[in-house]
Backbone as JSON Lines, residues from 0, in Angstrom:
{"i":0,"aa":"X","n":[94.71,91.56,112.12],"ca":[93.3,91.8,112.01],"c":[93.0,92.4,110.65]}
{"i":1,"aa":"X","n":[92.53,91.62,109.72],"ca":[92.24,92.1,108.37],"c":[91.0,93.01,108.34]}
{"i":2,"aa":"X","n":[91.22,94.26,107.9],"ca":[90.14,95.23,107.77],"c":[90.18,95.79,106.36]}
{"i":3,"aa":"X","n":[89.07,95.66,105.66],"ca":[88.96,96.2,104.3],"c":[87.85,97.25,104.29]}
{"i":4,"aa":"X","n":[87.81,98.06,103.24],"ca":[86.69,98.98,103.07],"c":[86.14,98.81,101.66]}
{"i":5,"aa":"X","n":[84.84,99.1,101.54],"ca":[84.17,98.91,100.26],"c":[82.89,99.73,100.25]}
{"i":6,"aa":"X","n":[82.52,100.24,99.09],"ca":[81.23,100.92,98.97],"c":[80.12,99.88,99.13]}
{"i":7,"aa":"X","n":[79.08,100.24,99.81],"ca":[77.98,99.29,100.02],"c":[77.29,98.95,98.7]}
{"i":8,"aa":"X","n":[77.47,99.79,97.69],"ca":[76.86,99.54,96.38],"c":[77.66,98.53,95.56]}
{"i":9,"aa":"X","n":[78.89,98.22,95.97],"ca":[79.7,97.23,95.27],"c":[79.17,95.83,95.59]}
{"i":10,"aa":"X","n":[79.42,94.92,94.67],"ca":[78.96,93.54,94.85],"c":[79.63,92.89,96.07]}
{"i":11,"aa":"X","n":[78.84,92.19,96.88],"ca":[79.44,91.43,97.99],"c":[80.33,90.32,97.44]}
{"i":12,"aa":"X","n":[81.31,89.96,98.22],"ca":[82.26,88.91,97.85],"c":[82.48,88.04,99.09]}
{"i":13,"aa":"X","n":[82.55,86.73,98.95],"ca":[82.79,85.88,100.13],"c":[84.07,86.28,100.88]}
{"i":14,"aa":"X","n":[85.04,86.84,100.17],"ca":[86.29,87.26,100.82],"c":[86.1,88.48,101.72]}
{"i":15,"aa":"X","n":[84.92,89.13,101.65],"ca":[84.66,90.3,102.49],"c":[84.61,89.95,103.97]}
{"i":16,"aa":"X","n":[84.34,88.71,104.29],"ca":[84.18,88.34,105.69],"c":[82.91,88.96,106.24]}
{"i":17,"aa":"X","n":[82.97,89.46,107.45],"ca":[81.83,90.12,108.06],"c":[81.71,91.52,107.47]}
{"i":18,"aa":"X","n":[80.54,91.81,106.92],"ca":[80.3,93.1,106.26],"c":[79.54,94.0,107.24]}
{"i":19,"aa":"X","n":[80.18,95.14,107.6],"ca":[79.6,96.04,108.59],"c":[79.4,97.42,107.98]}
{"i":20,"aa":"X","n":[78.16,97.87,107.96],"ca":[77.84,99.21,107.49],"c":[78.21,100.19,108.6]}
{"i":21,"aa":"X","n":[79.04,101.18,108.27],"ca":[79.54,102.11,109.28],"c":[79.08,103.55,108.99]}
{"i":22,"aa":"X","n":[77.96,103.7,108.32],"ca":[77.37,105.02,108.07],"c":[76.26,105.29,109.07]}
{"i":23,"aa":"X","n":[76.11,106.55,109.43],"ca":[75.03,106.94,110.34],"c":[73.69,106.96,109.61]}
{"i":24,"aa":"X","n":[73.73,107.28,108.31],"ca":[72.51,107.36,107.51],"c":[72.41,106.16,106.58]}
{"i":25,"aa":"X","n":[71.17,105.78,106.28],"ca":[70.95,104.67,105.35],"c":[71.38,105.12,103.94]}
{"i":26,"aa":"X","n":[72.11,104.28,103.2],"ca":[72.56,104.64,101.84],"c":[71.38,104.86,100.89]}
{"i":27,"aa":"X","n":[71.47,105.92,100.13],"ca":[70.39,106.29,99.2],"c":[70.14,105.23,98.14]}
{"i":28,"aa":"X","n":[68.87,105.01,97.88],"ca":[68.46,104.16,96.77],"c":[68.77,102.68,96.93]}
{"i":29,"aa":"X","n":[69.05,102.26,98.14],"ca":[69.43,100.87,98.37],"c":[68.41,100.2,99.28]}
{"i":30,"aa":"X","n":[67.86,99.09,98.83],"ca":[66.91,98.36,99.67],"c":[67.69,97.51,100.67]}
{"i":31,"aa":"X","n":[67.04,97.17,101.75],"ca":[67.69,96.34,102.76],"c":[68.05,94.97,102.2]}
{"i":32,"aa":"X","n":[67.24,94.49,101.26],"ca":[67.5,93.19,100.65],"c":[68.78,93.21,99.82]}
{"i":33,"aa":"X","n":[69.03,94.31,99.13],"ca":[70.21,94.39,98.26],"c":[71.47,94.83,99.0]}
{"i":34,"aa":"X","n":[71.32,95.35,100.2],"ca":[72.46,95.9,100.94],"c":[73.51,94.84,101.26]}
{"i":35,"aa":"X","n":[73.09,93.67,101.63],"ca":[74.01,92.56,101.87],"c":[75.05,92.82,102.94]}
{"i":36,"aa":"X","n":[74.62,93.2,104.13],"ca":[75.58,93.39,105.22],"c":[75.14,92.59,106.43]}
{"i":37,"aa":"X","n":[76.07,92.38,107.34],"ca":[75.8,91.57,108.53],"c":[75.39,92.4,109.74]}
{"i":38,"aa":"X","n":[75.87,93.65,109.78],"ca":[75.67,94.48,110.97],"c":[75.72,95.94,110.56]}
{"i":39,"aa":"X","n":[74.9,96.77,111.24],"ca":[74.94,98.22,111.0],"c":[75.39,98.87,112.29]}
{"i":40,"aa":"X","n":[76.56,99.48,112.26],"ca":[77.12,100.15,113.44],"c":[77.13,101.66,113.23]}
{"i":41,"aa":"X","n":[75.99,102.29,113.46],"ca":[75.84,103.73,113.27],"c":[76.73,104.53,114.21]}
{"i":42,"aa":"X","n":[76.9,104.04,115.42],"ca":[77.58,104.82,116.46],"c":[79.08,104.98,116.25]}
{"i":43,"aa":"X","n":[79.64,104.25,115.31],"ca":[81.06,104.39,115.03],"c":[81.3,105.41,113.9]}
{"i":44,"aa":"X","n":[80.23,105.85,113.28],"ca":[80.32,106.84,112.2],"c":[80.58,108.24,112.78]}
{"i":45,"aa":"X","n":[81.05,109.16,111.95],"ca":[81.24,110.54,112.43],"c":[79.9,111.14,112.87]}
{"i":46,"aa":"X","n":[79.97,112.08,113.79],"ca":[78.76,112.76,114.24],"c":[78.11,113.47,113.05]}
{"i":47,"aa":"X","n":[76.83,113.75,113.17],"ca":[76.12,114.46,112.1],"c":[76.76,115.82,111.85]}
{"i":48,"aa":"X","n":[77.15,116.52,112.92],"ca":[77.76,117.84,112.76],"c":[79.07,117.74,111.97]}
{"i":49,"aa":"X","n":[79.9,116.75,112.28],"ca":[81.18,116.6,111.58],"c":[80.94,116.2,110.13]}
{"i":50,"aa":"X","n":[80.02,115.29,109.9],"ca":[79.71,114.85,108.54],"c":[79.24,116.03,107.68]}
{"i":51,"aa":"X","n":[78.36,116.85,108.24],"ca":[77.86,118.01,107.49],"c":[78.97,119.02,107.24]}
{"i":52,"aa":"X","n":[79.83,119.23,108.23],"ca":[80.93,120.19,108.06],"c":[81.88,119.72,106.95]}
{"i":53,"aa":"X","n":[82.23,118.46,106.96],"ca":[83.17,117.92,105.97],"c":[82.61,118.04,104.55]}
{"i":54,"aa":"X","n":[81.38,117.61,104.35],"ca":[80.69,117.73,103.07],"c":[81.51,117.17,101.91]}
{"i":55,"aa":"X","n":[82.37,116.21,102.16],"ca":[83.22,115.54,101.17],"c":[84.08,116.51,100.36]}
{"i":56,"aa":"X","n":[84.51,117.58,100.99],"ca":[85.36,118.56,100.33],"c":[86.82,118.16,100.58]}
{"i":57,"aa":"X","n":[87.56,117.85,99.52],"ca":[88.94,117.38,99.69],"c":[89.83,118.33,100.49]}
{"i":58,"aa":"X","n":[89.6,119.63,100.39],"ca":[90.43,120.58,101.13],"c":[90.2,120.48,102.64]}
{"i":59,"aa":"X","n":[89.11,119.87,103.06],"ca":[88.83,119.69,104.49],"c":[89.28,118.32,105.0]}
{"i":60,"aa":"X","n":[89.8,117.48,104.12],"ca":[90.16,116.11,104.47],"c":[91.12,116.02,105.66]}
{"i":61,"aa":"X","n":[92.25,116.76,105.67],"ca":[93.16,116.63,106.82],"c":[92.49,116.99,108.15]}
{"i":62,"aa":"X","n":[91.73,118.06,108.17],"ca":[91.04,118.46,109.4],"c":[89.94,117.47,109.78]}
{"i":63,"aa":"X","n":[89.24,116.95,108.78],"ca":[88.2,115.95,109.04],"c":[88.81,114.73,109.73]}
{"i":64,"aa":"X","n":[89.93,114.26,109.2],"ca":[90.56,113.08,109.79],"c":[90.9,113.31,111.26]}
{"i":65,"aa":"X","n":[91.47,114.46,111.56],"ca":[91.84,114.78,112.95],"c":[90.6,114.85,113.84]}
{"i":66,"aa":"X","n":[89.56,115.51,113.37],"ca":[88.33,115.64,114.16],"c":[87.65,114.28,114.36]}
{"i":67,"aa":"X","n":[87.63,113.47,113.33],"ca":[87.0,112.15,113.45],"c":[87.78,111.27,114.42]}
{"i":68,"aa":"X","n":[89.09,111.29,114.32],"ca":[89.9,110.51,115.27],"c":[89.63,110.96,116.71]}
{"i":69,"aa":"X","n":[89.46,112.26,116.89],"ca":[89.13,112.81,118.22],"c":[87.79,112.25,118.7]}
{"i":70,"aa":"X","n":[86.81,112.2,117.81],"ca":[85.51,111.64,118.18],"c":[85.6,110.17,118.56]}
{"i":71,"aa":"X","n":[86.51,109.46,117.91],"ca":[86.62,108.02,118.17],"c":[87.27,107.71,119.52]}
{"i":72,"aa":"X","n":[88.03,108.67,120.07],"ca":[88.65,108.45,121.38],"c":[87.57,108.17,122.42]}
{"i":73,"aa":"X","n":[87.66,107.04,123.06],"ca":[86.71,106.69,124.1],"c":[85.33,106.29,123.61]}
{"i":74,"aa":"X","n":[85.15,106.14,122.3],"ca":[83.85,105.72,121.76],"c":[83.69,104.22,122.0]}
{"i":75,"aa":"X","n":[82.7,103.82,122.8],"ca":[82.51,102.4,123.09],"c":[82.22,101.57,121.83]}
{"i":76,"aa":"X","n":[81.63,102.2,120.81],"ca":[81.34,101.49,119.56],"c":[82.63,101.05,118.87]}
{"i":77,"aa":"X","n":[83.69,101.84,119.02],"ca":[84.98,101.47,118.42],"c":[85.52,100.21,119.1]}
{"i":78,"aa":"X","n":[85.39,100.14,120.4],"ca":[85.85,98.95,121.11],"c":[85.04,97.72,120.72]}
{"i":79,"aa":"X","n":[83.74,97.9,120.54],"ca":[82.88,96.82,120.08],"c":[83.33,96.34,118.7]}
{"i":80,"aa":"X","n":[83.65,97.28,117.82],"ca":[84.12,96.94,116.49],"c":[85.46,96.19,116.55]}
{"i":81,"aa":"X","n":[86.35,96.63,117.42],"ca":[87.65,95.95,117.57],"c":[87.47,94.49,117.99]}
{"i":82,"aa":"X","n":[86.52,94.26,118.88],"ca":[86.25,92.89,119.32],"c":[85.73,92.04,118.17]}
{"i":83,"aa":"X","n":[84.92,92.63,117.32],"ca":[84.36,91.89,116.18],"c":[85.42,91.54,115.15]}
{"i":84,"aa":"X","n":[86.37,92.43,114.93],"ca":[87.38,92.15,113.91],"c":[88.44,91.18,114.4]}
{"i":85,"aa":"X","n":[88.5,90.96,115.7],"ca":[89.45,89.99,116.23],"c":[89.13,88.58,115.75]}
{"i":86,"aa":"X","n":[87.88,88.36,115.35],"ca":[87.43,87.03,114.93],"c":[87.74,86.71,113.47]}
{"i":87,"aa":"X","n":[88.14,87.7,112.7],"ca":[88.44,87.44,111.29],"c":[88.26,88.67,110.42]}
{"i":88,"aa":"X","n":[88.31,88.45,109.12],"ca":[88.21,89.55,108.18],"c":[86.9,90.31,108.31]}
{"i":89,"aa":"X","n":[87.02,91.64,108.28],"ca":[85.86,92.52,108.33],"c":[85.97,93.51,107.18]}
{"i":90,"aa":"X","n":[84.87,93.77,106.52],"ca":[84.82,94.81,105.49],"c":[83.88,95.9,105.97]}
{"i":91,"aa":"X","n":[84.43,97.11,106.09],"ca":[83.65,98.27,106.5],"c":[82.98,98.84,105.26]}
{"i":92,"aa":"X","n":[81.67,98.99,105.32],"ca":[80.9,99.46,104.18],"c":[80.47,100.91,104.4]}
{"i":93,"aa":"X","n":[80.58,101.7,103.33],"ca":[80.21,103.11,103.38],"c":[79.43,103.46,102.13]}
{"i":94,"aa":"X","n":[78.67,104.54,102.17],"ca":[77.85,104.93,101.05],"c":[78.42,106.04,100.17]}
{"i":95,"aa":"X","n":[79.43,106.72,100.63],"ca":[79.98,107.85,99.89],"c":[80.42,107.47,98.48]}
{"i":96,"aa":"X","n":[80.25,108.39,97.54],"ca":[80.73,108.16,96.18],"c":[82.25,108.26,96.11]}
{"i":97,"aa":"X","n":[82.82,109.03,97.03],"ca":[84.24,109.28,97.0],"c":[84.99,108.14,97.68]}
{"i":98,"aa":"X","n":[85.76,107.4,96.9],"ca":[86.49,106.25,97.42],"c":[87.76,106.64,98.16]}
{"i":99,"aa":"X","n":[88.21,107.87,97.99],"ca":[89.46,108.31,98.62],"c":[89.23,109.11,99.9]}
{"i":100,"aa":"X","n":[88.23,109.97,99.89],"ca":[87.98,110.85,101.03],"c":[86.67,110.46,101.69]}
{"i":101,"aa":"X","n":[86.73,109.45,102.56],"ca":[85.54,109.02,103.28],"c":[85.94,108.51,104.67]}
{"i":102,"aa":"X","n":[85.01,108.54,105.57],"ca":[85.29,108.19,106.96],"c":[85.7,106.73,107.15]}
{"i":103,"aa":"X","n":[85.24,105.84,106.27],"ca":[85.61,104.43,106.42],"c":[87.11,104.24,106.26]}
{"i":104,"aa":"X","n":[87.75,105.04,105.42],"ca":[89.2,104.96,105.26],"c":[89.91,105.35,106.54]}
{"i":105,"aa":"X","n":[89.4,106.38,107.2],"ca":[89.97,106.81,108.49],"c":[89.75,105.72,109.55]}
{"i":106,"aa":"X","n":[88.54,105.21,109.59],"ca":[88.2,104.18,110.58],"c":[89.05,102.94,110.39]}
{"i":107,"aa":"X","n":[89.24,102.51,109.15],"ca":[90.08,101.34,108.88],"c":[91.51,101.59,109.35]}
{"i":108,"aa":"X","n":[92.02,102.79,109.1],"ca":[93.38,103.12,109.54],"c":[93.48,103.09,111.06]}
{"i":109,"aa":"X","n":[92.47,103.61,111.74],"ca":[92.46,103.58,113.2],"c":[92.46,102.14,113.7]}
{"i":110,"aa":"X","n":[91.67,101.29,113.08],"ca":[91.59,99.89,113.51],"c":[92.91,99.15,113.26]}
{"i":111,"aa":"X","n":[93.57,99.49,112.17],"ca":[94.84,98.83,111.84],"c":[96.01,99.35,112.66]}
{"i":112,"aa":"X","n":[96.02,100.67,112.91],"ca":[97.22,101.32,113.47],"c":[96.99,102.08,114.77]}
{"i":113,"aa":"X","n":[95.77,102.17,115.24],"ca":[95.48,102.93,116.44],"c":[95.23,104.39,116.1]}
{"i":114,"aa":"X","n":[94.72,105.12,117.08],"ca":[94.38,106.53,116.87],"c":[95.65,107.32,116.91]}
């Protein structure tokens, strides 16, 4: 099951397959016309409380990953996403500026390797 991640601000590519926005909030400064995604799955994103706590601080990354994985346990949106990726390549789109410390990286790892 090919799962990629990409910033939603990056240019779409036919190799992206199905492009799914996995942020709870709409990306800043981006119109719906320019977003270029197929589906918005807000419910698979971290909770607002977890997102605010993390605040993209690298020192909180290990704890954020553990807490986010905990939130994903039993999340029906995760199962819906798994069904969608069974059909082919999926690119998870996120709005964060940080390409290394973001929830889409955790989500992709969960989809590839399990929680």
